[in-house]
PDB file with SEQRES, HELIX, SHEET and CRYST1 records, atoms N, CA, C and O in Angstrom:
SEQRES   1 A   87  MET VAL LEU GLN ASN ALA LYS LEU LYS VAL GLU LEU GLY          
SEQRES   2 A   87  GLN LEU LYS ARG GLU LEU ILE PRO ALA GLU GLU VAL SER          
SEQRES   3 A   87  HIS LEU GLY ALA GLU LEU GLY SER ALA ILE ARG LYS VAL          
SEQRES   4 A   87  LEU THR ARG LEU HIS ARG VAL ALA PRO SER LEU GLU GLY          
SEQRES   5 A   87  GLN PRO VAL PRO VAL ILE GLU GLU ARG LEU LYS GLU GLU          
SEQRES   6 A   87  GLU ASP GLU ILE LEU LYS GLN LEU HIS THR LEU ASP GLU          
SEQRES   7 A   87  ARG LEU ASN ALA TRP GLN ARG LYS ASP                          
HELIX    1 AA1 VAL A    2  LEU A   15  1                                  14    
HELIX    2 AA2 ALA A   22  LEU A   50  1                                  29    
HELIX    3 AA3 VAL A   55  ARG A   85  1                                  31    
CRYST1    1.000    1.000    1.000  90.00  90.00  90.00 P 1           1          
ATOM      1  N   MET A   1     112.788 -79.931-100.826  1.00  0.00           N  
ATOM      2  CA  MET A   1     111.728 -80.630-101.535  1.00  0.00           C  
ATOM      3  C   MET A   1     111.803 -82.121-101.256  1.00  0.00           C  
ATOM      4  O   MET A   1     110.792 -82.770-100.987  1.00  0.00           O  
ATOM      5  N   VAL A   2     113.039 -82.663-101.325  1.00  0.00           N  
ATOM      6  CA  VAL A   2     113.234 -84.127-101.096  1.00  0.00           C  
ATOM      7  C   VAL A   2     112.849 -84.451 -99.646  1.00  0.00           C  
ATOM      8  O   VAL A   2     112.170 -85.445 -99.390  1.00  0.00           O  
ATOM      9  N   LEU A   3     113.286 -83.609 -98.703  1.00  0.00           N  
ATOM     10  CA  LEU A   3     112.931 -83.889 -97.283  1.00  0.00           C  
ATOM     11  C   LEU A   3     111.448 -83.710 -97.062  1.00  0.00           C  
ATOM     12  O   LEU A   3     110.862 -84.438 -96.261  1.00  0.00           O  
ATOM     13  N   GLN A   4     110.821 -82.773 -97.737  1.00  0.00           N  
ATOM     14  CA  GLN A   4     109.404 -82.557 -97.577  1.00  0.00           C  
ATOM     15  C   GLN A   4     108.661 -83.798 -98.108  1.00  0.00           C  
ATOM     16  O   GLN A   4     107.703 -84.245 -97.477  1.00  0.00           O  
ATOM     17  N   ASN A   5     109.077 -84.359 -99.244  1.00  0.00           N  
ATOM     18  CA  ASN A   5     108.440 -85.547 -99.799  1.00  0.00           C  
ATOM     19  C   ASN A   5     108.612 -86.714 -98.871  1.00  0.00           C  
ATOM     20  O   ASN A   5     107.674 -87.487 -98.674  1.00  0.00           O  
ATOM     21  N   ALA A   6     109.837 -86.875 -98.268  1.00  0.00           N  
ATOM     22  CA  ALA A   6     110.084 -87.966 -97.350  1.00  0.00           C  
ATOM     23  C   ALA A   6     109.192 -87.839 -96.129  1.00  0.00           C  
ATOM     24  O   ALA A   6     108.645 -88.829 -95.644  1.00  0.00           O  
ATOM     25  N   LYS A   7     109.049 -86.630 -95.641  1.00  0.00           N  
ATOM     26  CA  LYS A   7     108.179 -86.398 -94.463  1.00  0.00           C  
ATOM     27  C   LYS A   7     106.715 -86.723 -94.751  1.00  0.00           C  
ATOM     28  O   LYS A   7     106.010 -87.311 -93.931  1.00  0.00           O  
ATOM     29  N   LEU A   8     106.278 -86.313 -95.966  1.00  0.00           N  
ATOM     30  CA  LEU A   8     104.929 -86.637 -96.365  1.00  0.00           C  
ATOM     31  C   LEU A   8     104.652 -88.129 -96.504  1.00  0.00           C  
ATOM     32  O   LEU A   8     103.564 -88.615 -96.194  1.00  0.00           O  
ATOM     33  N   LYS A   9     105.700 -88.858 -96.994  1.00  0.00           N  
ATOM     34  CA  LYS A   9     105.564 -90.315 -97.137  1.00  0.00           C  
ATOM     35  C   LYS A   9     105.443 -90.938 -95.753  1.00  0.00           C  
ATOM     36  O   LYS A   9     104.655 -91.865 -95.567  1.00  0.00           O  
ATOM     37  N   VAL A  10     106.204 -90.451 -94.780  1.00  0.00           N  
ATOM     38  CA  VAL A  10     106.095 -90.978 -93.409  1.00  0.00           C  
ATOM     39  C   VAL A  10     104.743 -90.717 -92.826  1.00  0.00           C  
ATOM     40  O   VAL A  10     104.117 -91.611 -92.257  1.00  0.00           O  
ATOM     41  N   GLU A  11     104.269 -89.449 -92.968  1.00  0.00           N  
ATOM     42  CA  GLU A  11     102.957 -89.094 -92.459  1.00  0.00           C  
ATOM     43  C   GLU A  11     101.874 -89.895 -93.124  1.00  0.00           C  
ATOM     44  O   GLU A  11     100.939 -90.331 -92.452  1.00  0.00           O  
ATOM     45  N   LEU A  12     101.958 -90.104 -94.395  1.00  0.00           N  
ATOM     46  CA  LEU A  12     100.945 -90.931 -95.122  1.00  0.00           C  
ATOM     47  C   LEU A  12     101.004 -92.382 -94.616  1.00  0.00           C  
ATOM     48  O   LEU A  12      99.964 -93.010 -94.421  1.00  0.00           O  
ATOM     49  N   GLY A  13     102.187 -92.899 -94.410  1.00  0.00           N  
ATOM     50  CA  GLY A  13     102.314 -94.253 -93.860  1.00  0.00           C  
ATOM     51  C   GLY A  13     101.717 -94.368 -92.508  1.00  0.00           C  
ATOM     52  O   GLY A  13     101.107 -95.389 -92.191  1.00  0.00           O  
ATOM     53  N   GLN A  14     101.866 -93.356 -91.686  1.00  0.00           N  
ATOM     54  CA  GLN A  14     101.264 -93.392 -90.348  1.00  0.00           C  
ATOM     55  C   GLN A  14      99.721 -93.322 -90.486  1.00  0.00           C  
ATOM     56  O   GLN A  14      99.009 -94.045 -89.789  1.00  0.00           O  
ATOM     57  N   LEU A  15      99.238 -92.504 -91.330  1.00  0.00           N  
ATOM     58  CA  LEU A  15      97.789 -92.401 -91.526  1.00  0.00           C  
ATOM     59  C   LEU A  15      97.173 -93.696 -92.032  1.00  0.00           C  
ATOM     60  O   LEU A  15      96.065 -94.071 -91.649  1.00  0.00           O  
ATOM     61  N   LYS A  16      97.910 -94.360 -92.891  1.00  0.00           N  
ATOM     62  CA  LYS A  16      97.438 -95.630 -93.426  1.00  0.00           C  
ATOM     63  C   LYS A  16      97.651 -96.798 -92.482  1.00  0.00           C  
ATOM     64  O   LYS A  16      97.245 -97.926 -92.765  1.00  0.00           O  
ATOM     65  N   ARG A  17      98.289 -96.516 -91.361  1.00  0.00           N  
ATOM     66  CA  ARG A  17      98.639 -97.519 -90.315  1.00  0.00           C  
ATOM     67  C   ARG A  17      99.627 -98.477 -90.863  1.00  0.00           C  
ATOM     68  O   ARG A  17      99.580 -99.650 -90.492  1.00  0.00           O  
ATOM     69  N   GLU A  18     100.526 -98.076 -91.722  1.00  0.00           N  
ATOM     70  CA  GLU A  18     101.556 -98.879 -92.249  1.00  0.00           C  
ATOM     71  C   GLU A  18     102.836 -98.725 -91.415  1.00  0.00           C  
ATOM     72  O   GLU A  18     103.691 -99.610 -91.387  1.00  0.00           O  
ATOM     73  N   LEU A  19     102.937 -97.594 -90.750  1.00  0.00           N  
ATOM     74  CA  LEU A  19     104.083 -97.269 -89.955  1.00  0.00           C  
ATOM     75  C   LEU A  19     103.591 -97.076 -88.520  1.00  0.00           C  
ATOM     76  O   LEU A  19     102.532 -96.504 -88.260  1.00  0.00           O  
ATOM     77  N   ILE A  20     104.419 -97.588 -87.605  1.00  0.00           N  
ATOM     78  CA  ILE A  20     104.079 -97.467 -86.156  1.00  0.00           C  
ATOM     79  C   ILE A  20     105.023 -96.479 -85.540  1.00  0.00           C  
ATOM     80  O   ILE A  20     106.242 -96.586 -85.681  1.00  0.00           O  
ATOM     81  N   PRO A  21     104.433 -95.476 -84.828  1.00  0.00           N  
ATOM     82  CA  PRO A  21     105.303 -94.452 -84.188  1.00  0.00           C  
ATOM     83  C   PRO A  21     106.188 -95.147 -83.169  1.00  0.00           C  
ATOM     84  O   PRO A  21     105.809 -96.163 -82.586  1.00  0.00           O  
ATOM     85  N   ALA A  22     107.367 -94.588 -82.962  1.00  0.00           N  
ATOM     86  CA  ALA A  22     108.386 -95.149 -82.048  1.00  0.00           C  
ATOM     87  C   ALA A  22     107.850 -95.382 -80.675  1.00  0.00           C  
ATOM     88  O   ALA A  22     108.187 -96.395 -80.063  1.00  0.00           O  
ATOM     89  N   GLU A  23     107.016 -94.488 -80.143  1.00  0.00           N  
ATOM     90  CA  GLU A  23     106.514 -94.693 -78.766  1.00  0.00           C  
ATOM     91  C   GLU A  23     105.611 -95.940 -78.698  1.00  0.00           C  
ATOM     92  O   GLU A  23     105.612 -96.661 -77.701  1.00  0.00           O  
ATOM     93  N   GLU A  24     104.834 -96.183 -79.783  1.00  0.00           N  
ATOM     94  CA  GLU A  24     104.037 -97.384 -79.795  1.00  0.00           C  
ATOM     95  C   GLU A  24     104.862 -98.680 -79.905  1.00  0.00           C  
ATOM     96  O   GLU A  24     104.542 -99.697 -79.289  1.00  0.00           O  
ATOM     97  N   VAL A  25     105.933 -98.606 -80.710  1.00  0.00           N  
ATOM     98  CA  VAL A  25     106.858 -99.757 -80.817  1.00  0.00           C  
ATOM     99  C   VAL A  25     107.483-100.034 -79.447  1.00  0.00           C  
ATOM    100  O   VAL A  25     107.565-101.178 -78.998  1.00  0.00           O  
ATOM    101  N   SER A  26     107.909 -98.977 -78.813  1.00  0.00           N  
ATOM    102  CA  SER A  26     108.503 -99.102 -77.491  1.00  0.00           C  
ATOM    103  C   SER A  26     107.512 -99.751 -76.516  1.00  0.00           C  
ATOM    104  O   SER A  26     107.882-100.648 -75.758  1.00  0.00           O  
ATOM    105  N   HIS A  27     106.277 -99.305 -76.537  1.00  0.00           N  
ATOM    106  CA  HIS A  27     105.297 -99.894 -75.633  1.00  0.00           C  
ATOM    107  C   HIS A  27     105.026-101.365 -75.953  1.00  0.00           C  
ATOM    108  O   HIS A  27     104.985-102.211 -75.059  1.00  0.00           O  
ATOM    109  N   LEU A  28     104.846-101.649 -77.228  1.00  0.00           N  
ATOM    110  CA  LEU A  28     104.598-103.021 -77.601  1.00  0.00           C  
ATOM    111  C   LEU A  28     105.812-103.937 -77.297  1.00  0.00           C  
ATOM    112  O   LEU A  28     105.669-105.089 -76.887  1.00  0.00           O  
ATOM    113  N   GLY A  29     107.009-103.358 -77.522  1.00  0.00           N  
ATOM    114  CA  GLY A  29     108.229-104.127 -77.204  1.00  0.00           C  
ATOM    115  C   GLY A  29     108.303-104.410 -75.722  1.00  0.00           C  
ATOM    116  O   GLY A  29     108.681-105.512 -75.323  1.00  0.00           O  
ATOM    117  N   ALA A  30     107.962-103.474 -74.925  1.00  0.00           N  
ATOM    118  CA  ALA A  30     107.981-103.668 -73.443  1.00  0.00           C  
ATOM    119  C   ALA A  30     106.983-104.747 -73.048  1.00  0.00           C  
ATOM    120  O   ALA A  30     107.263-105.573 -72.179  1.00  0.00           O  
ATOM    121  N   GLU A  31     105.805-104.737 -73.695  1.00  0.00           N  
ATOM    122  CA  GLU A  31     104.807-105.752 -73.416  1.00  0.00           C  
ATOM    123  C   GLU A  31     105.302-107.148 -73.805  1.00  0.00           C  
ATOM    124  O   GLU A  31     105.104-108.119 -73.076  1.00  0.00           O  
ATOM    125  N   LEU A  32     105.948-107.224 -74.968  1.00  0.00           N  
ATOM    126  CA  LEU A  32     106.474-108.465 -75.436  1.00  0.00           C  
ATOM    127  C   LEU A  32     107.572-108.969 -74.488  1.00  0.00           C  
ATOM    128  O   LEU A  32     107.609-110.152 -74.150  1.00  0.00           O  
ATOM    129  N   GLY A  33     108.430-108.098 -74.079  1.00  0.00           N  
ATOM    130  CA  GLY A  33     109.518-108.433 -73.163  1.00  0.00           C  
ATOM    131  C   GLY A  33     108.956-108.947 -71.838  1.00  0.00           C  
ATOM    132  O   GLY A  33     109.440-109.938 -71.293  1.00  0.00           O  
ATOM    133  N   SER A  34     107.942-108.272 -71.331  1.00  0.00           N  
ATOM    134  CA  SER A  34     107.304-108.688 -70.088  1.00  0.00           C  
ATOM    135  C   SER A  34     106.636-110.100 -70.261  1.00  0.00           C  
ATOM    136  O   SER A  34     106.706-110.933 -69.358  1.00  0.00           O  
ATOM    137  N   ALA A  35     106.027-110.329 -71.373  1.00  0.00           N  
ATOM    138  CA  ALA A  35     105.364-111.594 -71.608  1.00  0.00           C  
ATOM    139  C   ALA A  35     106.412-112.700 -71.656  1.00  0.00           C  
ATOM    140  O   ALA A  35     106.181-113.782 -71.117  1.00  0.00           O  
ATOM    141  N   ILE A  36     107.573-112.451 -72.294  1.00  0.00           N  
ATOM    142  CA  ILE A  36     108.653-113.422 -72.408  1.00  0.00           C  
ATOM    143  C   ILE A  36     109.234-113.703 -71.030  1.00  0.00           C  
ATOM    144  O   ILE A  36     109.477-114.864 -70.699  1.00  0.00           O  
ATOM    145  N   ARG A  37     109.467-112.669 -70.212  1.00  0.00           N  
ATOM    146  CA  ARG A  37     109.973-112.859 -68.861  1.00  0.00           C  
ATOM    147  C   ARG A  37     109.007-113.687 -68.030  1.00  0.00           C  
ATOM    148  O   ARG A  37     109.422-114.562 -67.270  1.00  0.00           O  
ATOM    149  N   LYS A  38     107.749-113.417 -68.173  1.00  0.00           N  
ATOM    150  CA  LYS A  38     106.731-114.173 -67.430  1.00  0.00           C  
ATOM    151  C   LYS A  38     106.759-115.648 -67.794  1.00  0.00           C  
ATOM    152  O   LYS A  38     106.684-116.510 -66.918  1.00  0.00           O  
ATOM    153  N   VAL A  39     106.864-115.932 -69.045  1.00  0.00           N  
ATOM    154  CA  VAL A  39     106.864-117.306 -69.499  1.00  0.00           C  
ATOM    155  C   VAL A  39     108.150-118.002 -69.045  1.00  0.00           C  
ATOM    156  O   VAL A  39     108.090-119.138 -68.577  1.00  0.00           O  
ATOM    157  N   LEU A  40     109.253-117.382 -69.166  1.00  0.00           N  
ATOM    158  CA  LEU A  40     110.483-117.988 -68.740  1.00  0.00           C  
ATOM    159  C   LEU A  40     110.507-118.231 -67.210  1.00  0.00           C  
ATOM    160  O   LEU A  40     111.023-119.247 -66.744  1.00  0.00           O  
ATOM    161  N   THR A  41     109.955-117.307 -66.463  1.00  0.00           N  
ATOM    162  CA  THR A  41     109.858-117.500 -65.062  1.00  0.00           C  
ATOM    163  C   THR A  41     108.975-118.687 -64.693  1.00  0.00           C  
ATOM    164  O   THR A  41     109.273-119.444 -63.769  1.00  0.00           O  
ATOM    165  N   ARG A  42     107.890-118.828 -65.433  1.00  0.00           N  
ATOM    166  CA  ARG A  42     107.040-120.011 -65.213  1.00  0.00           C  
ATOM    167  C   ARG A  42     107.765-121.306 -65.536  1.00  0.00           C  
ATOM    168  O   ARG A  42     107.646-122.291 -64.808  1.00  0.00           O  
ATOM    169  N   LEU A  43     108.515-121.301 -66.630  1.00  0.00           N  
ATOM    170  CA  LEU A  43     109.295-122.537 -66.966  1.00  0.00           C  
ATOM    171  C   LEU A  43     110.274-122.901 -65.870  1.00  0.00           C  
ATOM    172  O   LEU A  43     110.420-124.068 -65.508  1.00  0.00           O  
ATOM    173  N   HIS A  44     110.949-121.876 -65.342  1.00  0.00           N  
ATOM    174  CA  HIS A  44     111.896-122.144 -64.218  1.00  0.00           C  
ATOM    175  C   HIS A  44     111.201-122.680 -63.018  1.00  0.00           C  
ATOM    176  O   HIS A  44     111.792-123.497 -62.311  1.00  0.00           O  
ATOM    177  N   ARG A  45     109.973-122.282 -62.723  1.00  0.00           N  
ATOM    178  CA  ARG A  45     109.259-122.724 -61.575  1.00  0.00           C  
ATOM    179  C   ARG A  45     108.742-124.127 -61.750  1.00  0.00           C  
ATOM    180  O   ARG A  45     108.715-124.919 -60.807  1.00  0.00           O  
ATOM    181  N   VAL A  46     108.324-124.434 -62.986  1.00  0.00           N  
ATOM    182  CA  VAL A  46     107.702-125.777 -63.282  1.00  0.00           C  
ATOM    183  C   VAL A  46     108.814-126.860 -63.407  1.00  0.00           C  
ATOM    184  O   VAL A  46     108.571-128.028 -63.104  1.00  0.00           O  
ATOM    185  N   ALA A  47     109.977-126.482 -63.834  1.00  0.00           N  
ATOM    186  CA  ALA A  47     111.033-127.455 -64.136  1.00  0.00           C  
ATOM    187  C   ALA A  47     111.335-128.381 -62.928  1.00  0.00           C  
ATOM    188  O   ALA A  47     111.350-129.600 -63.099  1.00  0.00           O  
ATOM    189  N   PRO A  48     111.567-127.856 -61.764  1.00  0.00           N  
ATOM    190  CA  PRO A  48     111.876-128.733 -60.624  1.00  0.00           C  
ATOM    191  C   PRO A  48     110.750-129.693 -60.274  1.00  0.00           C  
ATOM    192  O   PRO A  48     111.011-130.777 -59.754  1.00  0.00           O  
ATOM    193  N   SER A  49     109.546-129.333 -60.538  1.00  0.00           N  
ATOM    194  CA  SER A  49     108.368-130.212 -60.243  1.00  0.00           C  
ATOM    195  C   SER A  49     108.291-131.370 -61.205  1.00  0.00           C  
ATOM    196  O   SER A  49     107.606-132.355 -60.931  1.00  0.00           O  
ATOM    197  N   LEU A  50     109.004-131.271 -62.370  1.00  0.00           N  
ATOM    198  CA  LEU A  50     108.974-132.305 -63.363  1.00  0.00           C  
ATOM    199  C   LEU A  50     110.017-133.381 -63.158  1.00  0.00           C  
ATOM    200  O   LEU A  50     109.945-134.449 -63.765  1.00  0.00           O  
ATOM    201  N   GLU A  51     110.973-133.106 -62.314  1.00  0.00           N  
ATOM    202  CA  GLU A  51     112.068-134.053 -62.097  1.00  0.00           C  
ATOM    203  C   GLU A  51     111.493-135.382 -61.579  1.00  0.00           C  
ATOM    204  O   GLU A  51     110.744-135.429 -60.604  1.00  0.00           O  
ATOM    205  N   GLY A  52     111.880-136.458 -62.280  1.00  0.00           N  
ATOM    206  CA  GLY A  52     111.487-137.768 -61.879  1.00  0.00           C  
ATOM    207  C   GLY A  52     110.111-138.203 -62.387  1.00  0.00           C  
ATOM    208  O   GLY A  52     109.693-139.341 -62.171  1.00  0.00           O  
ATOM    209  N   GLN A  53     109.419-137.299 -63.057  1.00  0.00           N  
ATOM    210  CA  GLN A  53     108.046-137.601 -63.524  1.00  0.00           C  
ATOM    211  C   GLN A  53     108.166-138.412 -64.797  1.00  0.00           C  
ATOM    212  O   GLN A  53     109.157-138.314 -65.521  1.00  0.00           O  
ATOM    213  N   PRO A  54     107.132-139.229 -65.067  1.00  0.00           N  
ATOM    214  CA  PRO A  54     107.091-139.944 -66.345  1.00  0.00           C  
ATOM    215  C   PRO A  54     107.081-138.957 -67.540  1.00  0.00           C  
ATOM    216  O   PRO A  54     106.602-137.829 -67.428  1.00  0.00           O  
ATOM    217  N   VAL A  55     107.610-139.411 -68.654  1.00  0.00           N  
ATOM    218  CA  VAL A  55     107.702-138.569 -69.878  1.00  0.00           C  
ATOM    219  C   VAL A  55     106.312-138.001 -70.240  1.00  0.00           C  
ATOM    220  O   VAL A  55     106.225-136.805 -70.517  1.00  0.00           O  
ATOM    221  N   PRO A  56     105.227-138.789 -70.251  1.00  0.00           N  
ATOM    222  CA  PRO A  56     103.960-138.232 -70.608  1.00  0.00           C  
ATOM    223  C   PRO A  56     103.525-137.089 -69.677  1.00  0.00           C  
ATOM    224  O   PRO A  56     102.914-136.127 -70.144  1.00  0.00           O  
ATOM    225  N   VAL A  57     103.814-137.168 -68.425  1.00  0.00           N  
ATOM    226  CA  VAL A  57     103.472-136.073 -67.526  1.00  0.00           C  
ATOM    227  C   VAL A  57     104.280-134.828 -67.845  1.00  0.00           C  
ATOM    228  O   VAL A  57     103.746-133.719 -67.876  1.00  0.00           O  
ATOM    229  N   ILE A  58     105.576-135.019 -68.083  1.00  0.00           N  
ATOM    230  CA  ILE A  58     106.467-133.892 -68.438  1.00  0.00           C  
ATOM    231  C   ILE A  58     105.960-133.226 -69.759  1.00  0.00           C  
ATOM    232  O   ILE A  58     105.872-132.002 -69.856  1.00  0.00           O  
ATOM    233  N   GLU A  59     105.639-134.058 -70.742  1.00  0.00           N  
ATOM    234  CA  GLU A  59     105.180-133.521 -72.033  1.00  0.00           C  
ATOM    235  C   GLU A  59     103.883-132.750 -71.847  1.00  0.00           C  
ATOM    236  O   GLU A  59     103.697-131.693 -72.450  1.00  0.00           O  
ATOM    237  N   GLU A  60     102.993-133.264 -71.026  1.00  0.00           N  
ATOM    238  CA  GLU A  60     101.714-132.579 -70.817  1.00  0.00           C  
ATOM    239  C   GLU A  60     101.945-131.200 -70.143  1.00  0.00           C  
ATOM    240  O   GLU A  60     101.355-130.203 -70.560  1.00  0.00           O  
ATOM    241  N   ARG A  61     102.763-131.153 -69.154  1.00  0.00           N  
ATOM    242  CA  ARG A  61     103.037-129.900 -68.439  1.00  0.00           C  
ATOM    243  C   ARG A  61     103.714-128.877 -69.367  1.00  0.00           C  
ATOM    244  O   ARG A  61     103.388-127.690 -69.372  1.00  0.00           O  
ATOM    245  N   LEU A  62     104.684-129.400 -70.159  1.00  0.00           N  
ATOM    246  CA  LEU A  62     105.341-128.478 -71.078  1.00  0.00           C  
ATOM    247  C   LEU A  62     104.384-128.011 -72.180  1.00  0.00           C  
ATOM    248  O   LEU A  62     104.499-126.880 -72.653  1.00  0.00           O  
ATOM    249  N   LYS A  63     103.446-128.862 -72.592  1.00  0.00           N  
ATOM    250  CA  LYS A  63     102.446-128.461 -73.570  1.00  0.00           C  
ATOM    251  C   LYS A  63     101.520-127.355 -72.995  1.00  0.00           C  
ATOM    252  O   LYS A  63     101.105-126.451 -73.720  1.00  0.00           O  
ATOM    253  N   GLU A  64     101.214-127.441 -71.718  1.00  0.00           N  
ATOM    254  CA  GLU A  64     100.410-126.431 -71.045  1.00  0.00           C  
ATOM    255  C   GLU A  64     101.179-125.106 -71.049  1.00  0.00           C  
ATOM    256  O   GLU A  64     100.577-124.053 -71.262  1.00  0.00           O  
ATOM    257  N   GLU A  65     102.433-125.135 -70.830  1.00  0.00           N  
ATOM    258  CA  GLU A  65     103.283-123.929 -70.820  1.00  0.00           C  
ATOM    259  C   GLU A  65     103.382-123.357 -72.251  1.00  0.00           C  
ATOM    260  O   GLU A  65     103.336-122.146 -72.465  1.00  0.00           O  
ATOM    261  N   GLU A  66     103.517-124.266 -73.199  1.00  0.00           N  
ATOM    262  CA  GLU A  66     103.583-123.833 -74.605  1.00  0.00           C  
ATOM    263  C   GLU A  66     102.316-123.141 -75.022  1.00  0.00           C  
ATOM    264  O   GLU A  66     102.333-122.130 -75.725  1.00  0.00           O  
ATOM    265  N   ASP A  67     101.197-123.716 -74.566  1.00  0.00           N  
ATOM    266  CA  ASP A  67      99.860-123.105 -74.913  1.00  0.00           C  
ATOM    267  C   ASP A  67      99.764-121.694 -74.330  1.00  0.00           C  
ATOM    268  O   ASP A  67      99.208-120.786 -74.948  1.00  0.00           O  
ATOM    269  N   GLU A  68     100.318-121.532 -73.128  1.00  0.00           N  
ATOM    270  CA  GLU A  68     100.279-120.192 -72.463  1.00  0.00           C  
ATOM    271  C   GLU A  68     101.133-119.227 -73.235  1.00  0.00           C  
ATOM    272  O   GLU A  68     100.731-118.079 -73.421  1.00  0.00           O  
ATOM    273  N   ILE A  69     102.307-119.644 -73.699  1.00  0.00           N  
ATOM    274  CA  ILE A  69     103.153-118.800 -74.508  1.00  0.00           C  
ATOM    275  C   ILE A  69     102.487-118.371 -75.770  1.00  0.00           C  
ATOM    276  O   ILE A  69     102.561-117.195 -76.128  1.00  0.00           O  
ATOM    277  N   LEU A  70     101.827-119.285 -76.477  1.00  0.00           N  
ATOM    278  CA  LEU A  70     101.131-119.008 -77.688  1.00  0.00           C  
ATOM    279  C   LEU A  70      99.962-118.036 -77.416  1.00  0.00           C  
ATOM    280  O   LEU A  70      99.699-117.139 -78.217  1.00  0.00           O  
ATOM    281  N   LYS A  71      99.295-118.216 -76.325  1.00  0.00           N  
ATOM    282  CA  LYS A  71      98.181-117.320 -75.933  1.00  0.00           C  
ATOM    283  C   LYS A  71      98.680-115.916 -75.734  1.00  0.00           C  
ATOM    284  O   LYS A  71      98.028-114.953 -76.138  1.00  0.00           O  
ATOM    285  N   GLN A  72      99.874-115.786 -75.090  1.00  0.00           N  
ATOM    286  CA  GLN A  72     100.435-114.423 -74.839  1.00  0.00           C  
ATOM    287  C   GLN A  72     100.768-113.781 -76.179  1.00  0.00           C  
ATOM    288  O   GLN A  72     100.428-112.623 -76.419  1.00  0.00           O  
ATOM    289  N   LEU A  73     101.432-114.532 -77.051  1.00  0.00           N  
ATOM    290  CA  LEU A  73     101.820-114.006 -78.325  1.00  0.00           C  
ATOM    291  C   LEU A  73     100.582-113.611 -79.209  1.00  0.00           C  
ATOM    292  O   LEU A  73     100.605-112.635 -79.959  1.00  0.00           O  
ATOM    293  N   HIS A  74      99.555-114.402 -79.071  1.00  0.00           N  
ATOM    294  CA  HIS A  74      98.307-114.127 -79.827  1.00  0.00           C  
ATOM    295  C   HIS A  74      97.658-112.842 -79.351  1.00  0.00           C  
ATOM    296  O   HIS A  74      97.133-112.066 -80.150  1.00  0.00           O  
ATOM    297  N   THR A  75      97.699-112.616 -78.025  1.00  0.00           N  
ATOM    298  CA  THR A  75      97.177-111.398 -77.449  1.00  0.00           C  
ATOM    299  C   THR A  75      97.929-110.217 -77.937  1.00  0.00           C  
ATOM    300  O   THR A  75      97.313-109.211 -78.290  1.00  0.00           O  
ATOM    301  N   LEU A  76      99.248-110.277 -77.981  1.00  0.00           N  
ATOM    302  CA  LEU A  76     100.030-109.165 -78.506  1.00  0.00           C  
ATOM    303  C   LEU A  76      99.737-108.919 -79.975  1.00  0.00           C  
ATOM    304  O   LEU A  76      99.653-107.773 -80.415  1.00  0.00           O  
ATOM    305  N   ASP A  77      99.580-110.002 -80.735  1.00  0.00           N  
ATOM    306  CA  ASP A  77      99.301-109.860 -82.142  1.00  0.00           C  
ATOM    307  C   ASP A  77      97.923-109.178 -82.296  1.00  0.00           C  
ATOM    308  O   ASP A  77      97.776-108.315 -83.162  1.00  0.00           O  
ATOM    309  N   GLU A  78      96.949-109.527 -81.510  1.00  0.00           N  
ATOM    310  CA  GLU A  78      95.628-108.894 -81.603  1.00  0.00           C  
ATOM    311  C   GLU A  78      95.703-107.429 -81.297  1.00  0.00           C  
ATOM    312  O   GLU A  78      95.038-106.627 -81.952  1.00  0.00           O  
ATOM    313  N   ARG A  79      96.531-107.040 -80.275  1.00  0.00           N  
ATOM    314  CA  ARG A  79      96.711-105.629 -79.990  1.00  0.00           C  
ATOM    315  C   ARG A  79      97.309-104.864 -81.106  1.00  0.00           C  
ATOM    316  O   ARG A  79      96.891-103.743 -81.392  1.00  0.00           O  
ATOM    317  N   LEU A  80      98.300-105.452 -81.761  1.00  0.00           N  
ATOM    318  CA  LEU A  80      98.958-104.800 -82.882  1.00  0.00           C  
ATOM    319  C   LEU A  80      97.941-104.655 -84.053  1.00  0.00           C  
ATOM    320  O   LEU A  80      97.885-103.603 -84.690  1.00  0.00           O  
ATOM    321  N   ASN A  81      97.166-105.680 -84.323  1.00  0.00           N  
ATOM    322  CA  ASN A  81      96.142-105.591 -85.344  1.00  0.00           C  
ATOM    323  C   ASN A  81      95.081-104.567 -85.043  1.00  0.00           C  
ATOM    324  O   ASN A  81      94.595-103.876 -85.939  1.00  0.00           O  
ATOM    325  N   ALA A  82      94.707-104.465 -83.726  1.00  0.00           N  
ATOM    326  CA  ALA A  82      93.693-103.481 -83.346  1.00  0.00           C  
ATOM    327  C   ALA A  82      94.303-102.053 -83.496  1.00  0.00           C  
ATOM    328  O   ALA A  82      93.576-101.125 -83.850  1.00  0.00           O  
ATOM    329  N   TRP A  83      95.532-101.877 -83.251  1.00  0.00           N  
ATOM    330  CA  TRP A  83      96.187-100.586 -83.458  1.00  0.00           C  
ATOM    331  C   TRP A  83      96.164-100.198 -84.917  1.00  0.00           C  
ATOM    332  O   TRP A  83      95.907 -99.043 -85.254  1.00  0.00           O  
ATOM    333  N   GLN A  84      96.431-101.152 -85.781  1.00  0.00           N  
ATOM    334  CA  GLN A  84      96.441-100.882 -87.213  1.00  0.00           C  
ATOM    335  C   GLN A  84      95.031-100.532 -87.713  1.00  0.00           C  
ATOM    336  O   GLN A  84      94.922 -99.819 -88.711  1.00  0.00           O  
ATOM    337  N   ARG A  85      93.993-100.975 -87.099  1.00  0.00           N  
ATOM    338  CA  ARG A  85      92.640-100.701 -87.554  1.00  0.00           C  
ATOM    339  C   ARG A  85      92.073 -99.414 -86.994  1.00  0.00           C  
ATOM    340  O   ARG A  85      90.990 -98.994 -87.401  1.00  0.00           O  
ATOM    341  N   LYS A  86      92.802 -98.754 -86.035  1.00  0.00           N  
ATOM    342  CA  LYS A  86      92.291 -97.536 -85.467  1.00  0.00           C  
ATOM    343  C   LYS A  86      92.049 -96.485 -86.513  1.00  0.00           C  
ATOM    344  O   LYS A  86      92.773 -96.400 -87.506  1.00  0.00           O  
ATOM    345  N   ASP A  87      91.016 -95.672 -86.289  1.00  0.00           N  
ATOM    346  CA  ASP A  87      90.703 -94.592 -87.220  1.00  0.00           C  
ATOM    347  C   ASP A  87      91.239 -93.272 -86.682  1.00  0.00           C  
ATOM    348  O   ASP A  87      91.078 -92.233 -87.322  1.00  0.00           O  
TER     349      ASP A  87                                                      
END                                                                             
């Protein structure tokens, strides 16, 4: 009976979109990891081009990269929210 109640709670949580199935978490985690790798690779590529540049130029380029990071994270957040709203 206790196990049956626990199973029902999990199923109810999934139906209410309060719990995410492991395969979805794995997929979203892979996307997040890919986005982080992409951003870090971009930072490594941009860093050498900043050497010797004036501070305002460096700050502007880093701000552009920061904006891209935030955009990637926002996209992942939107996907998670869309998943939660699925019927």
